[in-house]
GUNU-943574 format. One record per residue: x, y, z of N, C-alpha, C in turn. Coordinates in nm, 3 decimals, decimal comma. Atoms other than C-alpha are relative to their C-alpha. Example, Ala and Ser with C-alpha at 12.3 -4.5 7.8 and 13.67 -1.06 7.14 Angstrom:
residues 2
<n.X:0,089; n.Y:-0,119; n.Z:0,000; ca.X:1,230; ca.Y:-0,450; ca.Z:0,780; c.X:0,090; c.Y:0,120; c.Z:0,000>
<n.X:-0,082; n.Y:-0,119; n.Z:-0,006; ca.X:1,367; ca.Y:-0,106; ca.Z:0,714; c.X:-0,077; c.Y:0,109; c.Z:0,073>
END
This chain:
residues 121
<n.X:0,073; n.Y:-0,117; n.Z:0,000; ca.X:0,019; ca.Y:-0,011; ca.Z:0,002; c.X:0,090; c.Y:0,134; c.Z:-0,010>
<n.X:-0,060; n.Y:-0,143; n.Z:-0,020; ca.X:0,124; ca.Y:0,355; ca.Z:-0,086; c.X:-0,118; c.Y:0,102; c.Z:-0,034>
<n.X:0,118; n.Y:-0,093; n.Z:0,023; ca.X:-0,108; ca.Y:0,639; ca.Z:-0,032; c.X:0,046; c.Y:0,131; c.Z:0,035>
<n.X:-0,002; n.Y:-0,151; n.Z:-0,042; ca.X:-0,051; ca.Y:1,028; ca.Z:-0,065; c.X:-0,102; c.Y:0,066; c.Z:0,001>
<n.X:0,084; n.Y:-0,106; n.Z:-0,037; ca.X:-0,254; ca.Y:1,280; ca.Z:0,094; c.X:0,050; c.Y:0,118; c.Z:0,035>
<n.X:-0,065; n.Y:-0,149; n.Z:0,056; ca.X:-0,223; ca.Y:1,629; ca.Z:0,011; c.X:-0,090; c.Y:0,077; c.Z:0,143>
<n.X:0,058; n.Y:-0,081; n.Z:-0,101; ca.X:-0,281; ca.Y:1,846; ca.Z:0,357; c.X:0,035; c.Y:0,133; c.Z:0,042>
<n.X:-0,013; n.Y:-0,158; n.Z:0,026; ca.X:-0,316; ca.Y:2,222; ca.Z:0,317; c.X:0,079; c.Y:0,022; c.Z:-0,135>
<n.X:-0,042; n.Y:-0,007; n.Z:0,173; ca.X:-0,115; ca.Y:2,358; ca.Z:0,026; c.X:0,120; c.Y:-0,045; c.Z:0,019>
<n.X:-0,154; n.Y:0,062; n.Z:0,002; ca.X:0,244; ca.Y:2,251; ca.Z:0,136; c.X:0,046; c.Y:-0,083; c.Z:0,059>
<n.X:-0,046; n.Y:0,111; n.Z:-0,093; ca.X:0,245; ca.Y:1,913; ca.Z:0,307; c.X:-0,056; c.Y:-0,107; c.Z:-0,048>
<n.X:0,047; n.Y:0,122; n.Z:0,020; ca.X:0,207; ca.Y:1,569; ca.Z:0,190; c.X:0,016; c.Y:-0,113; c.Z:0,103>
<n.X:0,014; n.Y:0,104; n.Z:-0,037; ca.X:0,122; ca.Y:1,275; ca.Z:0,388; c.X:0,015; c.Y:-0,139; c.Z:-0,054>
<n.X:-0,033; n.Y:0,122; n.Z:0,093; ca.X:0,271; ca.Y:0,942; ca.Z:0,258; c.X:0,003; c.Y:-0,128; c.Z:0,117>
<n.X:-0,009; n.Y:0,136; n.Z:-0,057; ca.X:0,212; ca.Y:0,604; ca.Z:0,399; c.X:0,000; c.Y:-0,145; c.Z:-0,096>
<n.X:-0,049; n.Y:0,114; n.Z:0,043; ca.X:0,369; ca.Y:0,296; ca.Z:0,301; c.X:0,008; c.Y:-0,125; c.Z:0,053>
<n.X:0,006; n.Y:0,130; n.Z:-0,063; ca.X:0,289; ca.Y:-0,069; ca.Z:0,382; c.X:0,020; c.Y:-0,112; c.Z:-0,092>
<n.X:0,015; n.Y:0,147; n.Z:0,077; ca.X:0,377; ca.Y:-0,406; ca.Z:0,214; c.X:0,094; c.Y:-0,018; c.Z:-0,115>
<n.X:-0,122; n.Y:0,015; n.Z:0,055; ca.X:0,552; ca.Y:-0,450; ca.Z:-0,094; c.X:-0,072; c.Y:0,071; c.Z:-0,153>
<n.X:0,057; n.Y:-0,064; n.Z:0,135; ca.X:0,529; ca.Y:-0,272; ca.Z:-0,467; c.X:0,081; c.Y:-0,076; c.Z:-0,103>
<n.X:-0,047; n.Y:0,036; n.Z:0,097; ca.X:0,581; ca.Y:-0,400; ca.Z:-0,769; c.X:0,013; c.Y:0,112; c.Z:-0,116>
<n.X:-0,022; n.Y:-0,145; n.Z:0,088; ca.X:0,651; ca.Y:-0,183; ca.Z:-1,113; c.X:-0,124; c.Y:0,043; c.Z:-0,029>
<n.X:0,060; n.Y:-0,064; n.Z:0,017; ca.X:0,336; ca.Y:-0,144; ca.Z:-1,188; c.X:-0,098; c.Y:0,109; c.Z:0,102>
<n.X:0,041; n.Y:-0,081; n.Z:-0,128; ca.X:0,242; ca.Y:-0,034; ca.Z:-0,838; c.X:0,087; c.Y:0,105; c.Z:0,047>
<n.X:-0,095; n.Y:-0,105; n.Z:0,008; ca.X:0,535; ca.Y:0,171; ca.Z:-0,830; c.X:-0,009; c.Y:0,106; c.Z:-0,082>
<n.X:0,030; n.Y:-0,117; n.Z:0,115; ca.X:0,457; ca.Y:0,347; ca.Z:-1,163; c.X:-0,138; c.Y:0,111; c.Z:0,073>
<n.X:0,140; n.Y:-0,069; n.Z:-0,051; ca.X:0,099; ca.Y:0,466; ca.Z:-0,986; c.X:0,039; c.Y:0,065; c.Z:0,137>
<n.X:-0,015; n.Y:-0,047; n.Z:-0,084; ca.X:0,263; ca.Y:0,519; ca.Z:-0,650; c.X:0,078; c.Y:0,126; c.Z:-0,028>
<n.X:-0,076; n.Y:-0,155; n.Z:0,025; ca.X:0,503; ca.Y:0,793; ca.Z:-0,813; c.X:-0,065; c.Y:0,088; c.Z:-0,082>
<n.X:0,081; n.Y:-0,080; n.Z:0,098; ca.X:0,227; ca.Y:0,919; ca.Z:-1,071; c.X:-0,056; c.Y:0,084; c.Z:0,160>
<n.X:0,067; n.Y:-0,065; n.Z:-0,100; ca.X:0,031; ca.Y:1,007; ca.Z:-0,732; c.X:0,087; c.Y:0,070; c.Z:0,115>
<n.X:-0,079; n.Y:-0,079; n.Z:-0,069; ca.X:0,315; ca.Y:1,142; ca.Z:-0,569; c.X:0,060; c.Y:0,121; c.Z:-0,078>
<n.X:-0,042; n.Y:-0,097; n.Z:0,065; ca.X:0,399; ca.Y:1,372; ca.Z:-0,855; c.X:-0,130; c.Y:0,081; c.Z:-0,019>
<n.X:0,133; n.Y:-0,060; n.Z:-0,010; ca.X:0,022; ca.Y:1,463; ca.Z:-0,864; c.X:-0,046; c.Y:0,086; c.Z:0,091>
<n.X:0,019; n.Y:-0,086; n.Z:-0,068; ca.X:-0,015; ca.Y:1,577; ca.Z:-0,566; c.X:0,094; c.Y:0,097; c.Z:0,060>
<n.X:-0,120; n.Y:-0,108; n.Z:-0,007; ca.X:0,333; ca.Y:1,771; ca.Z:-0,542; c.X:0,001; c.Y:0,105; c.Z:-0,075>
<n.X:0,022; n.Y:-0,079; n.Z:0,081; ca.X:0,219; ca.Y:1,987; ca.Z:-0,807; c.X:-0,063; c.Y:0,121; c.Z:0,067>
<n.X:0,045; n.Y:-0,124; n.Z:-0,025; ca.X:0,185; ca.Y:2,349; ca.Z:-0,722; c.X:0,062; c.Y:0,028; c.Z:0,164>
<n.X:-0,055; n.Y:-0,043; n.Z:-0,135; ca.X:0,374; ca.Y:2,288; ca.Z:-0,378; c.X:0,129; c.Y:0,077; c.Z:-0,009>
<n.X:-0,117; n.Y:-0,059; n.Z:-0,029; ca.X:0,646; ca.Y:2,520; ca.Z:-0,257; c.X:0,028; c.Y:0,022; c.Z:0,134>
<n.X:-0,075; n.Y:0,026; n.Z:-0,175; ca.X:0,850; ca.Y:2,511; ca.Z:0,072; c.X:-0,062; c.Y:-0,089; c.Z:0,067>
<n.X:0,059; n.Y:0,102; n.Z:-0,047; ca.X:0,692; ca.Y:2,187; ca.Z:0,127; c.X:0,037; c.Y:-0,091; c.Z:0,105>
<n.X:-0,043; n.Y:0,090; n.Z:-0,112; ca.X:0,708; ca.Y:1,925; ca.Z:0,438; c.X:-0,067; c.Y:-0,134; c.Z:-0,052>
<n.X:0,095; n.Y:0,138; n.Z:0,064; ca.X:0,590; ca.Y:1,560; ca.Z:0,376; c.X:0,036; c.Y:-0,066; c.Z:0,153>
<n.X:0,005; n.Y:0,123; n.Z:-0,100; ca.X:0,526; ca.Y:1,295; ca.Z:0,678; c.X:0,002; c.Y:-0,126; c.Z:-0,043>
<n.X:-0,022; n.Y:0,144; n.Z:0,084; ca.X:0,645; ca.Y:0,936; ca.Z:0,550; c.X:-0,010; c.Y:-0,081; c.Z:0,136>
<n.X:0,009; n.Y:0,104; n.Z:-0,090; ca.X:0,514; ca.Y:0,684; ca.Z:0,771; c.X:-0,019; c.Y:-0,138; c.Z:-0,111>
<n.X:0,017; n.Y:0,121; n.Z:0,075; ca.X:0,629; ca.Y:0,335; ca.Z:0,686; c.X:-0,017; c.Y:-0,137; c.Z:0,129>
<n.X:0,019; n.Y:0,109; n.Z:-0,065; ca.X:0,513; ca.Y:0,038; ca.Z:0,834; c.X:0,059; c.Y:-0,106; c.Z:0,002>
<n.X:-0,039; n.Y:0,131; n.Z:0,017; ca.X:0,570; ca.Y:-0,358; ca.Z:0,786; c.X:0,016; c.Y:0,025; c.Z:-0,167>
<n.X:-0,021; n.Y:0,002; n.Z:0,118; ca.X:0,721; ca.Y:-0,357; ca.Z:0,452; c.X:0,093; c.Y:-0,125; c.Z:-0,065>
<n.X:-0,124; n.Y:0,093; n.Z:0,087; ca.X:0,907; ca.Y:-0,613; ca.Z:0,151; c.X:0,079; c.Y:0,110; c.Z:-0,068>
<n.X:-0,102; n.Y:-0,082; n.Z:0,105; ca.X:1,165; ca.Y:-0,462; ca.Z:-0,041; c.X:-0,082; c.Y:0,007; c.Z:-0,135>
<n.X:0,037; n.Y:0,028; n.Z:0,132; ca.X:1,027; ca.Y:-0,375; ca.Z:-0,384; c.X:0,086; c.Y:-0,078; c.Z:-0,083>
<n.X:-0,066; n.Y:0,052; n.Z:0,057; ca.X:1,060; ca.Y:-0,582; ca.Z:-0,660; c.X:0,132; c.Y:0,040; c.Z:-0,108>
<n.X:-0,083; n.Y:-0,097; n.Z:0,038; ca.X:1,354; ca.Y:-0,489; ca.Z:-0,896; c.X:-0,061; c.Y:0,061; c.Z:-0,128>
<n.X:0,052; n.Y:-0,049; n.Z:0,132; ca.X:1,139; ca.Y:-0,446; ca.Z:-1,185; c.X:-0,082; c.Y:0,168; c.Z:0,092>
<n.X:0,010; n.Y:-0,103; n.Z:-0,070; ca.X:0,995; ca.Y:-0,173; ca.Z:-0,938; c.X:0,111; c.Y:0,109; c.Z:0,029>
<n.X:-0,088; n.Y:-0,109; n.Z:-0,029; ca.X:1,316; ca.Y:-0,009; ca.Z:-0,832; c.X:0,057; c.Y:0,057; c.Z:-0,145>
<n.X:0,007; n.Y:-0,059; n.Z:0,112; ca.X:1,367; ca.Y:0,025; ca.Z:-1,204; c.X:-0,058; c.Y:0,096; c.Z:-0,038>
<n.X:0,083; n.Y:-0,132; n.Z:0,022; ca.X:1,066; ca.Y:0,236; ca.Z:-1,263; c.X:0,051; c.Y:0,111; c.Z:0,069>
<n.X:-0,031; n.Y:-0,089; n.Z:-0,078; ca.X:1,195; ca.Y:0,414; ca.Z:-0,977; c.X:0,156; c.Y:0,079; c.Z:-0,090>
<n.X:-0,108; n.Y:-0,065; n.Z:0,057; ca.X:1,516; ca.Y:0,487; ca.Z:-1,136; c.X:-0,017; c.Y:0,065; c.Z:-0,100>
<n.X:0,020; n.Y:-0,070; n.Z:0,144; ca.X:1,392; ca.Y:0,568; ca.Z:-1,488; c.X:-0,034; c.Y:0,151; c.Z:0,023>
<n.X:0,081; n.Y:-0,129; n.Z:-0,009; ca.X:1,173; ca.Y:0,840; ca.Z:-1,321; c.X:0,119; c.Y:0,106; c.Z:0,085>
<n.X:-0,059; n.Y:-0,068; n.Z:-0,121; ca.X:1,469; ca.Y:0,993; ca.Z:-1,061; c.X:0,014; c.Y:0,136; c.Z:-0,079>
<n.X:0,019; n.Y:-0,137; n.Z:0,027; ca.X:1,512; ca.Y:1,313; ca.Z:-1,279; c.X:-0,123; c.Y:0,082; c.Z:0,018>
<n.X:0,120; n.Y:-0,047; n.Z:0,002; ca.X:1,146; ca.Y:1,386; ca.Z:-1,289; c.X:-0,014; c.Y:0,052; c.Z:0,178>
<n.X:-0,031; n.Y:-0,035; n.Z:-0,152; ca.X:1,177; ca.Y:1,342; ca.Z:-0,896; c.X:0,079; c.Y:0,052; c.Z:0,056>
<n.X:-0,076; n.Y:-0,074; n.Z:-0,090; ca.X:1,444; ca.Y:1,504; ca.Z:-0,791; c.X:-0,054; c.Y:0,145; c.Z:-0,024>
<n.X:0,063; n.Y:-0,101; n.Z:0,029; ca.X:1,272; ca.Y:1,798; ca.Z:-0,974; c.X:-0,112; c.Y:0,064; c.Z:0,130>
<n.X:0,072; n.Y:0,004; n.Z:-0,112; ca.X:0,999; ca.Y:1,739; ca.Z:-0,721; c.X:0,031; c.Y:0,018; c.Z:0,166>
<n.X:-0,078; n.Y:-0,008; n.Z:-0,151; ca.X:1,204; ca.Y:1,692; ca.Z:-0,411; c.X:0,055; c.Y:0,119; c.Z:0,032>
<n.X:-0,041; n.Y:-0,157; n.Z:0,009; ca.X:1,335; ca.Y:2,066; ca.Z:-0,481; c.X:-0,140; c.Y:0,079; c.Z:0,066>
<n.X:0,152; n.Y:-0,091; n.Z:-0,045; ca.X:0,954; ca.Y:2,169; ca.Z:-0,393; c.X:-0,021; c.Y:0,001; c.Z:0,203>
<n.X:0,014; n.Y:0,044; n.Z:-0,160; ca.X:1,019; ca.Y:2,018; ca.Z:-0,029; c.X:0,132; c.Y:0,058; c.Z:0,097>
<n.X:-0,145; n.Y:-0,081; n.Z:-0,077; ca.X:1,242; ca.Y:2,162; ca.Z:0,260; c.X:0,010; c.Y:-0,090; c.Z:0,113>
<n.X:-0,029; n.Y:0,085; n.Z:-0,127; ca.X:1,166; ca.Y:1,904; ca.Z:0,523; c.X:-0,063; c.Y:-0,156; c.Z:-0,014>
<n.X:0,053; n.Y:0,148; n.Z:-0,049; ca.X:1,083; ca.Y:1,539; ca.Z:0,560; c.X:0,017; c.Y:-0,057; c.Z:0,124>
<n.X:0,003; n.Y:0,045; n.Z:-0,083; ca.X:0,978; ca.Y:1,365; ca.Z:0,868; c.X:-0,025; c.Y:-0,168; c.Z:-0,052>
<n.X:0,017; n.Y:0,156; n.Z:-0,003; ca.X:1,020; ca.Y:0,953; ca.Z:0,857; c.X:-0,030; c.Y:-0,048; c.Z:0,127>
<n.X:0,069; n.Y:0,038; n.Z:-0,075; ca.X:0,805; ca.Y:0,799; ca.Z:1,067; c.X:0,017; c.Y:-0,189; c.Z:0,010>
<n.X:0,007; n.Y:0,155; n.Z:0,029; ca.X:0,903; ca.Y:0,415; ca.Z:1,133; c.X:0,086; c.Y:-0,052; c.Z:0,137>
<n.X:-0,130; n.Y:0,102; n.Z:-0,128; ca.X:1,067; ca.Y:0,149; ca.Z:1,424; c.X:0,067; c.Y:-0,070; c.Z:-0,100>
<n.X:-0,111; n.Y:0,092; n.Z:0,079; ca.X:1,278; ca.Y:0,007; ca.Z:1,124; c.X:0,129; c.Y:0,078; c.Z:0,047>
<n.X:-0,120; n.Y:-0,078; n.Z:-0,028; ca.X:1,616; ca.Y:0,122; ca.Z:1,284; c.X:0,088; c.Y:0,036; c.Z:-0,102>
<n.X:-0,107; n.Y:-0,044; n.Z:0,109; ca.X:1,799; ca.Y:0,062; ca.Z:0,954; c.X:-0,068; c.Y:0,105; c.Z:-0,097>
<n.X:0,059; n.Y:-0,106; n.Z:0,103; ca.X:1,557; ca.Y:0,271; ca.Z:0,764; c.X:-0,010; c.Y:0,139; c.Z:0,059>
<n.X:-0,072; n.Y:-0,123; n.Z:-0,051; ca.X:1,599; ca.Y:0,552; ca.Z:1,019; c.X:0,148; c.Y:0,071; c.Z:-0,041>
<n.X:-0,086; n.Y:-0,052; n.Z:0,069; ca.X:1,937; ca.Y:0,562; ca.Z:0,936; c.X:0,027; c.Y:0,042; c.Z:-0,128>
<n.X:-0,025; n.Y:-0,018; n.Z:0,148; ca.X:1,927; ca.Y:0,547; ca.Z:0,580; c.X:-0,063; c.Y:0,106; c.Z:-0,028>
<n.X:0,102; n.Y:-0,133; n.Z:0,026; ca.X:1,668; ca.Y:0,830; ca.Z:0,603; c.X:0,120; c.Y:0,096; c.Z:0,041>
<n.X:-0,076; n.Y:-0,063; n.Z:-0,050; ca.X:1,921; ca.Y:1,001; ca.Z:0,807; c.X:0,132; c.Y:0,032; c.Z:-0,143>
<n.X:-0,085; n.Y:0,006; n.Z:0,088; ca.X:2,194; ca.Y:0,944; ca.Z:0,560; c.X:-0,038; c.Y:0,086; c.Z:-0,110>
<n.X:0,040; n.Y:-0,052; n.Z:0,119; ca.X:1,952; ca.Y:1,050; ca.Z:0,262; c.X:0,002; c.Y:0,170; c.Z:0,034>
<n.X:-0,014; n.Y:-0,158; n.Z:-0,042; ca.X:1,935; ca.Y:1,412; ca.Z:0,427; c.X:0,133; c.Y:0,024; c.Z:-0,005>
<n.X:-0,125; n.Y:-0,069; n.Z:0,025; ca.X:2,272; ca.Y:1,474; ca.Z:0,401; c.X:0,055; c.Y:0,018; c.Z:-0,147>
<n.X:-0,051; n.Y:0,001; n.Z:0,123; ca.X:2,307; ca.Y:1,403; ca.Z:0,033; c.X:-0,101; c.Y:0,068; c.Z:-0,095>
<n.X:0,095; n.Y:-0,091; n.Z:0,067; ca.X:1,990; ca.Y:1,562; ca.Z:-0,093; c.X:-0,016; c.Y:0,140; c.Z:0,037>
<n.X:-0,008; n.Y:-0,116; n.Z:-0,041; ca.X:2,062; ca.Y:1,921; ca.Z:-0,109; c.X:-0,129; c.Y:0,099; c.Z:0,024>
<n.X:0,129; n.Y:-0,116; n.Z:-0,020; ca.X:1,823; ca.Y:2,204; ca.Z:0,061; c.X:-0,154; c.Y:-0,147; c.Z:0,034>
<n.X:0,115; n.Y:0,043; n.Z:-0,063; ca.X:1,580; ca.Y:1,885; ca.Z:0,210; c.X:0,073; c.Y:-0,066; c.Z:0,133>
<n.X:-0,028; n.Y:0,066; n.Z:-0,129; ca.X:1,610; ca.Y:1,795; ca.Z:0,580; c.X:-0,091; c.Y:-0,093; c.Z:0,012>
<n.X:0,061; n.Y:0,125; n.Z:-0,051; ca.X:1,534; ca.Y:1,456; ca.Z:0,697; c.X:0,005; c.Y:-0,024; c.Z:0,101>
<n.X:-0,083; n.Y:0,060; n.Z:-0,118; ca.X:1,505; ca.Y:1,347; ca.Z:1,023; c.X:-0,108; c.Y:-0,124; c.Z:0,014>
<n.X:0,078; n.Y:0,134; n.Z:-0,033; ca.X:1,370; ca.Y:0,997; ca.Z:1,156; c.X:-0,066; c.Y:0,010; c.Z:0,130>
<n.X:0,066; n.Y:-0,002; n.Z:-0,115; ca.X:1,143; ca.Y:0,945; ca.Z:1,441; c.X:-0,055; c.Y:-0,150; c.Z:-0,016>
<n.X:0,060; n.Y:0,113; n.Z:-0,022; ca.X:1,010; ca.Y:0,635; ca.Z:1,575; c.X:-0,159; c.Y:0,010; c.Z:0,023>
<n.X:0,157; n.Y:-0,040; n.Z:0,012; ca.X:0,618; ca.Y:0,559; ca.Z:1,569; c.X:-0,096; c.Y:0,082; c.Z:0,090>
<n.X:0,058; n.Y:-0,064; n.Z:-0,093; ca.X:0,530; ca.Y:0,629; ca.Z:1,906; c.X:0,041; c.Y:0,190; c.Z:0,002>
<n.X:-0,041; n.Y:-0,087; n.Z:0,027; ca.X:0,713; ca.Y:0,952; ca.Z:1,829; c.X:-0,066; c.Y:0,121; c.Z:-0,121>
<n.X:0,112; n.Y:-0,068; n.Z:0,124; ca.X:0,429; ca.Y:1,096; ca.Z:1,537; c.X:-0,020; c.Y:0,136; c.Z:0,033>
<n.X:0,046; n.Y:-0,136; n.Z:0,025; ca.X:0,357; ca.Y:1,381; ca.Z:1,696; c.X:0,120; c.Y:0,106; c.Z:-0,016>
<n.X:-0,124; n.Y:-0,108; n.Z:0,003; ca.X:0,722; ca.Y:1,519; ca.Z:1,755; c.X:0,017; c.Y:0,014; c.Z:-0,145>
<n.X:-0,006; n.Y:0,014; n.Z:0,112; ca.X:0,752; ca.Y:1,446; ca.Z:1,386; c.X:-0,088; c.Y:0,139; c.Z:-0,050>
<n.X:0,063; n.Y:-0,121; n.Z:0,049; ca.X:0,481; ca.Y:1,673; ca.Z:1,297; c.X:0,038; c.Y:0,140; c.Z:0,045>
<n.X:-0,023; n.Y:-0,115; n.Z:-0,106; ca.X:0,565; ca.Y:1,934; ca.Z:1,565; c.X:0,144; c.Y:0,056; c.Z:-0,096>
<n.X:-0,121; n.Y:-0,021; n.Z:0,109; ca.X:0,931; ca.Y:1,925; ca.Z:1,352; c.X:-0,041; c.Y:0,070; c.Z:-0,083>
<n.X:0,054; n.Y:-0,051; n.Z:0,146; ca.X:0,780; ca.Y:1,989; ca.Z:1,045; c.X:-0,045; c.Y:0,137; c.Z:0,009>
<n.X:0,003; n.Y:-0,125; n.Z:0,017; ca.X:0,648; ca.Y:2,284; ca.Z:1,133; c.X:0,035; c.Y:0,112; c.Z:0,068>
<n.X:-0,088; n.Y:-0,083; n.Z:-0,090; ca.X:0,901; ca.Y:2,452; ca.Z:1,351; c.X:0,102; c.Y:0,094; c.Z:-0,060>
END
């Protein structure tokens, strides 16, 4: 499951759980891009539950769309990653170091309210 909800003019909430094949990845990326249109100085709350790694074909779809995705990532200043997976928290923080202009901070599931507060600070 991949769900994107636009909250106000400049915030997206993204929920991800399960696994994605190539077709589902295509739909997920289209949904993200559609909701990100018009966002400026945006924030994202990304909740990651239990999941399996995407299929190789899904990864291929994502890689093929990286140029357009980077353009949309530039519309966002902050992303809060909410997950209980320690390794995802670490990967998220590393991504925050390599994506210019985007602050990424990881939170555990029981810290969701702190994540939301961080996004508006």
